[in-house]
N, C-alpha and C positions, 0 to 999 in steps of 0.2 A: 650613295643612293639617296640619303636625306637631302643633299644639295640639289640633285636632279629633280626630286619631287617639288621642292620649293620653286625651282626655275620653271617647271612645267605649270605650276599653279599661277605663278606670276604672269606667264604668257597668256593663260586663259583670261586672267583678270583684265589685261590690257586689251585683248581682242574683243572681249564681250562687255567692256565697261564695268567689270565686276569689281566692287569696292568693299564688300563685307569682309570683316576681319575673321580670323580663325576663332577668336573668342565669341564673336557674335553668332557664328555658325553653330557653335556648341552650346550656346546658352539655352538652358531648359531641357536639353536632351539627356536621356539617361546615360550613365557611363557604359562604355562598350568593352573596355579591356578588363582583364582580371584584376589588375592592381587598382583601377578606379572603382570597380564594383566592391572590392574588399574594403577600400577606404570608406566608401559610402555606407557599407554594412557596419563597420566598426564605429563610425560616427553616430549612426542611428542607435546602435546598441548602447553606446556610452550615454547618449541622451536618455534612453529608456532607463538605464540603470540609475541615473541620477534621480529618477522618480521612484523606481521600484525599491531601491535599497532603503531609503528613508521610510517608505510605506511599510515594508515588512518589519523594520525595526520598531515602528510604532505599534504594530500588531503584537510583537513580543513584549514591548513595554506595558501595553495595556493588559495583556494576559497576566504578567507578574503583579500588576496593581490589583486585578480582580482576586487573584489567589491570596494576596496579602489581606484584602478586605474580608474575605471569607474566613481567614484564620482569626481575624478579630471580631467575627460575627457582625460585620457591618454590611449594610444593604448595597448590593451591586446595582448601579443605575445605567441608564442608556448611554450616558457620556463616558462610561468606563469601557466602551467598545469603539473600535474604529468604524465609522459609519459611512465611509466612502468605499467604493469598489477598487480593487487593485488595478494599477495601470496595466494596459495590454500592449505588447509590442506590435507595432503596425508598420515597421520599416521593411527594407528589402531583406530577402533571405541571405544567409551566408552563401557566397558563391562557390561553385565547384572549382577545385584547383586543377587547372589544365596540366599541371606537371605530374598528377597522379593518374594511375591507370584508369582509363575510361572517364576521366574527369570526375572521379567520385567525390562526394561531399566530404569535407573534413569531419572527422569524428570528434566528439567531445572527449576530453582527457579523463575518461572513466573506464574502469575495467568492465568487461561484459558481465551481464547479469547471469549468475549461475542458474542451472536448471536441474530437474530431477536427477538426471544422470550424474551431475556433479555432486549432488548431495549423497547419492548412493556410493559413488566411488570414494569420496572422502570418509564416509562412515566405515567402509571396509579398511581403508588405508590407515586411518587414525585410531580406530577402536576395534578393528576386527569384527565389525558388526554388519550383517546383511539383513535388511528389514524383512520380516516375515509378512509377505504380501498376502492379502486376503484371496481366497480361492475365487471369490466373486464379489461384485460390488454389493450385492445383497448382504454378504457376510459382514462387510465393513459397516453398512448402514444399521444392521441389527446391533452390532457392538456399540456403535455411536449412540443409537437411540436408547439402548439400555442404560448406558452411563448417564446420558442427559436426563432421562426420567428419574433415575435414582438421585441425581443431584438436585432435583426440584425444578428444572427448567420446564416450561410449558411446551405443549405441542406447537402452538403458534410461534413461539420464540424460535424453537429449533427448526421448524420447516420453513418459515418465512425468511429467516436469516440465511439458511442454506440456499434458498431460491435466489435471494439477492446477491449473495457472494459467489455462487458457483454457476449462475446462469440458469438455474432450475433443473439442470440435468447433468451437472458436473460430477466427475468421478472423484474418488478419495484423493487422487494425486493431481487434481487440477491446479494449475498455476496461473497467477494473474497475468492476463494478456493472452493466454492460451486456452481460454474457455471455449472458444468456438473453432471448428476445423477450417481455418482459412490458410491459403498458401502464404500470405504475407504476415501471419501471426508471429509476434515476438513477445518474449516475457517483458513485463514492465516493472516487476519487482520479484522478490523471493516469496511473496505471499502464496501459501499452499493450503490445500484441503478445503473442507466444507466451510470453515470459518475464516479461511485465508490468513493463517498465521504467518507473520514475517519470520525470517531467521532469528531476528532479535527477540521476538516473542518466545520462540522455542528455548533459547538460552536463558531468558529471564524466568520462564516458568520452571525450568529445572532448578535454577538458583533459589527460587522462592518457595516452590512447592515440591521439591525433589523428595523429601521424606514421605510425603503423602503418596507420591507415585510409587515409591519403593514398598510402602505398606500394602497398597492395592495390588501390586504385582506379587508380593509374597502370599497374600490371601489366595490369589488365583493359582499360584504354583502349588500351594498346600492342598488345594481342592482338586487339582488336576489328577484324573485317574491315570492318564498317560501323558507323556510329553513334558513331565516335570523337569527333566534335565535341561531341555531347551529353555524353559522359563528361568531356571537357575542361572544359566549362562547370560540371559538377558538382564538378570538382576546385577550381575557383575559388571556388565557393560554400562547399565544405567548408573551404577555407583561411580564409575570412573567419569562418566559424562557430567554427573552432578558436581563432582569435585572440581572439574575444569570450570564449570559455569560459576562456581563459588570462589574462583581464584582471583576475582576482582571485586571492587566495591559493588554493592547492589544498586547500581545506577544505570539508567537506560543507555547513556553514551558508552559506558564501559562494556555493557553487554553487546552493544552494537559493534564495537571493535572486535570482540571475540567472535561474533556471528559471521564476520566477513572473512575469517581465517579458515584454514583447512579443518580444524577440529569443530569450529562452529558450524561449518557447512555439514559436517558429519552428524552433528546433533540434530540438525533440521530434518534429517532422514527418518527420525523417530516418527514423524507424522505419517509415514508410509507403512508403518508396522501395525498389524491388526490388533496387537495388544497395547502398544503405546499410543498410537495415533488418536484413537477416540478419547483417551484420557487427556491428552494435550488440548485437543480441539474443544472439548467440553469445558475444561478448566478455564480457558480464555473467557468464555461467556459467563461462567459461574463467578469468576473474580469481579466482573463488572456488576453483577447483581449484588454481591456482597459489598462492594464499594458503595453502591447507591444506598443500601440499607444502613451502612455505617454512617452515612451522611444524613440520616434521618428521613430518607425517602421510603415511606412504608408501602405505598401503592405498588402493585405489580407493574413492572416495566412492559410497555407494549413492545412488539418485535421491532418496530421502527425506532423506538427510544433506545432499546438495547443495542441496535445496530449503530446508532450514533456513537455510542461508547466503544463499540467494537471497531468502528471506522476511524475515529479520531483520537482514541485513547480515553481512559476513564474520566480524567479531569475535564477535558474539553467536552466530551459527550454529556457528562453530568451537567455542565454549564448550560448546554442546549436543552436538556430534558427539563430542568427546573426554571427555565426562562419563561416569564409571563407571555401569553399570546401576543399582546400588543408590541412587545419587544421582538418577538420572533419575526414579525412582519418587516422590521426595519434593520435588523442586525445582519451584516454580510457574513456569509459562511467562511470567508477568509480568516475571520477571527479565531477559528478553531483548527487551523492547519498550519504546518510548517510550509514555507514557500515552495519547496520542491514537491511536497506531496500535493499541494493545491494545484500546481501547474501541470502535474501529471494526471489529475483527476477531472475528466470532462464533466462528470455528474455534478461535482461541487461547483465547477465554473458556470455551468448552464443554470443551475438552480442556486442563485447567488445570494439568497437570504435563508435564514434558518427555517422559516415557514415553508419556503419552496422546497428545500432539501428534504425535510421530513415528509412532505406531501409526495414528492417524486419517489422517495424510498418506498413509501406505502404502495404507490401505484405500480412500481416495478415488482414488488413482492406479490401484489395481486395477480400480475400476469405470470410470473415465474412459478408460482405454486401450482399452476395447472399442468405443468410439464411432468413427464413420467418419473424423473428422478425425485422430485419433491413429493409426488404422490406415493412413491415407494418408501420414502423416509417417513411419511405420515403413517403408512400402514405398519412400518416397523415400530414406531412409537406406540401405536395402539395395541400391538400384539401383547397378549397376556402371557408372561413367562412364569413358569412354576417357581 
């Protein structure tokens, strides 16, 4: 067949005085076959990675340098940050594989992101625990607001961060990527609840604050007029979960590995429980406040400042909070994220300096606190309990 085609083409060239070569015909034309498209994509990605890899390594190196300077009480200066924006991939998309059903796009070599049903299933399978879901959203908001107020968090911090993280009307079980009822909605991480705790956050909080959670639950069990047996069973479950969380060194990477397994997924289901969930969600914010005070930051954190710590981690967030205004205008937000987190975060990419990100966070909070969920949480915070 190939010989026939070339003979036919040669005949046309003779008859019509056609003299252009096949290479000339294809020059500048986009690749048409799958193999050619794949080769073009791989070449473009390789070129992009040759820029992106060193850029993100520089971000990590500069972050380590800043941390070291702070440990030595040295001044952090503008040159201690990467001052250029990260490279953006502008090449062709990865082509659909024609050998796969429907020519579907190749999927990255990653496991699917677990969802609430997975957390609940693993909690029961691994710990014999079924979250005690609230009878209503109001019940969870009341419990959360009570814990937050007792911990010393302000109404603005509580309500505005809830608005930012949950879309202003998110439920206690809202997961990142699923905040809004869209047919194409997909989870983008394990972040869950009013303050969007990752699975790793849940494991780390148990490892570091487990004894405090046990004490709080014992007080509640002792004070319960009825239902004490159920709380006693929860104490046993919590004790076993804490032991598991403490089975590795107290390091983020170690907790991250635990969180990805069946028992770690089961621990994350604590956020759905009306007794446990508010404790975990509040503690995440409280730890950031304590961190800032320990670093000598005496002024109350605004909601946007506290959210920077909630969003990027205490160290990175505190770096932004304490940055002079003139630096905020120039320092890219990429300095405070891991590469994967930055590339999945459209807000950080659009608002590409510290000043822009904090301003955009405040603006989003201003809009979201007007919604019914945020207003209900504000009312719950203001409610005077006996």
